[in-house]
PLY file of the C-alpha trace (Angstrom):
ply
format ascii 1.0
element vertex 81
property float x
property float y
property float z
element edge 80
property int vertex1
property int vertex2
end_header
1.25 -5.21 51.59
-2.16 -3.72 52.32
-4.58 -5.93 54.25
-8.25 -4.94 54.15
-11.01 -6.14 56.46
-14.72 -5.94 55.67
-18.01 -6.39 57.58
-17.73 -8.35 60.83
-14.04 -9.06 60.21
-13.40 -5.31 60.39
-15.56 -5.05 63.50
-13.65 -7.80 65.33
-10.24 -6.46 64.40
-11.21 -2.84 64.95
-9.84 -1.30 61.77
-10.70 -1.35 58.07
-7.15 -1.76 56.76
-3.51 -1.88 57.68
-0.17 -2.03 55.93
1.98 -4.93 57.03
5.38 -6.41 56.28
5.23 -10.19 56.08
7.32 -13.14 55.02
4.19 -15.30 54.62
4.30 -17.51 51.52
0.54 -18.13 51.28
-2.68 -16.56 52.49
-2.94 -19.31 55.13
0.53 -18.40 56.40
-0.55 -14.75 56.60
-3.67 -15.75 58.55
-1.51 -17.74 61.01
0.75 -14.72 61.42
-2.21 -12.41 62.04
-3.84 -14.85 64.48
-0.71 -14.86 66.60
-0.71 -11.06 66.96
-3.61 -10.56 69.36
-6.87 -12.12 70.51
-8.93 -9.87 68.25
-7.19 -11.34 65.18
-7.58 -14.86 66.54
-11.32 -14.21 66.94
-11.67 -12.77 63.45
-9.86 -15.72 61.85
-11.20 -18.49 64.09
-13.34 -20.08 61.36
-11.86 -19.77 57.88
-14.88 -21.49 56.35
-16.79 -18.29 57.23
-14.34 -16.12 55.27
-13.43 -15.34 51.71
-10.23 -13.75 50.46
-9.37 -11.56 47.50
-5.85 -11.01 46.20
-5.42 -7.77 44.30
-9.22 -7.59 44.00
-9.66 -11.12 42.59
-11.19 -13.95 44.59
-8.57 -16.37 45.79
-7.99 -19.34 48.04
-6.27 -19.64 51.38
-3.54 -21.79 49.81
-2.81 -19.10 47.18
0.75 -17.77 47.06
1.39 -14.18 48.13
4.40 -13.53 45.89
3.82 -10.24 44.10
0.47 -9.58 45.79
-0.04 -5.96 46.84
-3.46 -6.23 48.53
-5.24 -8.94 50.48
-8.87 -8.48 51.53
-10.81 -10.63 53.98
-14.62 -10.64 54.05
-17.57 -12.91 54.81
-19.31 -14.71 51.95
-21.73 -12.52 50.07
-25.39 -13.36 49.92
-27.79 -12.22 47.32
-31.44 -11.74 47.32
0 1
1 2
2 3
3 4
4 5
5 6
6 7
7 8
8 9
9 10
10 11
11 12
12 13
13 14
14 15
15 16
16 17
17 18
18 19
19 20
20 21
21 22
22 23
23 24
24 25
25 26
26 27
27 28
28 29
29 30
30 31
31 32
32 33
33 34
34 35
35 36
36 37
37 38
38 39
39 40
40 41
41 42
42 43
43 44
44 45
45 46
46 47
47 48
48 49
49 50
50 51
51 52
52 53
53 54
54 55
55 56
56 57
57 58
58 59
59 60
60 61
61 62
62 63
63 64
64 65
65 66
66 67
67 68
68 69
69 70
70 71
71 72
72 73
73 74
74 75
75 76
76 77
77 78
78 79
79 80
């Protein structure tokens, strides 16, 4: 699966995207797996209320299942003005 990082999430992790193999059942499980990798992931995912997620380019929730998902993107909430 492709995992994409945008804005400050990308800056904390240090890359815009990566391809990973995971057995995670939900987005939250994937986040837990990523957090356990290194401190930079733990810092990026420290406060999930400051993040949004998209599954195959559609907004989703952290309890959403990952079965069949090809792309997960993490980004901060968007503001308009």
